[in-house]
C-alpha positions as CSV (number, residue, x, y, z in Angstrom):
1,I,106.6,89.2,92.4
2,Y,104.4,89.8,95.7
3,S,106.7,92.7,96.7
4,Y,106.2,94.2,93.0
5,A,102.4,93.8,93.3
6,A,102.3,95.3,96.8
7,A,104.2,98.3,95.8
8,S,102.1,98.9,92.9
9,K,99.2,98.4,94.8
10,E,100.4,101.1,97.4
11,S,101.2,103.5,94.5
12,C,97.9,102.9,93.1
13,R,96.2,103.5,96.5
14,I,98.0,106.7,97.0
15,R,97.0,108.2,93.7
16,A,93.4,107.1,94.1
17,V,93.1,108.5,97.6
18,Y,94.7,111.9,96.3
19,S,92.5,112.1,93.4
20,S,89.5,111.4,95.7
21,Q,90.1,115.0,96.8
22,L,90.0,116.3,93.3
23,L,87.4,116.1,90.7
24,K,84.8,113.2,90.9
25,M,84.9,112.4,87.4
26,R,88.9,112.0,87.3
27,N,88.5,109.9,90.5
28,V,86.1,107.7,88.9
29,K,88.4,107.2,85.9
30,L,91.3,106.3,88.5
31,V,89.2,104.1,90.4
32,V,88.4,102.0,87.2
33,Q,92.0,101.9,86.0
34,C,93.2,100.9,89.6
35,G,90.2,98.4,90.1
36,E,91.0,96.6,87.0
37,Y,94.6,96.3,87.6
38,L,94.2,95.2,91.3
39,L,91.3,92.7,90.5
40,G,93.8,91.1,88.0
41,L,96.2,90.4,91.0
42,R,93.9,89.9,94.0
43,V,90.2,90.1,93.8
44,M,89.6,90.6,97.3
45,E,92.3,93.4,98.0
46,G,90.8,95.1,94.7
47,L,87.4,95.2,96.0
48,F,88.6,96.4,99.5
49,L,90.6,99.1,97.9
50,L,87.5,100.2,95.8
51,L,85.4,100.1,99.0
52,L,87.7,102.4,101.0
53,L,87.8,104.9,98.0
54,F,84.1,105.4,98.4
55,Q,84.3,106.1,102.1
56,P,84.7,109.9,102.4
57,S,85.6,109.5,106.1
58,Y,88.7,107.3,105.2
59,Q,91.9,108.9,106.1
60,P,94.8,107.2,104.5
61,F,97.6,109.1,106.8
């Protein structure tokens, strides 16, 4: 179960980071979707992910 959650979180993070380089409105929509999903699994990890998404200097790769 944990590995499934980790894989889903990683996929969500990649899509979220990718969308952050596109339109802001689409990014907000994806952040909300991923945020709700992650908060359902782990509150702190979900909040940390959202925090990273709003840092323009964050480089995932």
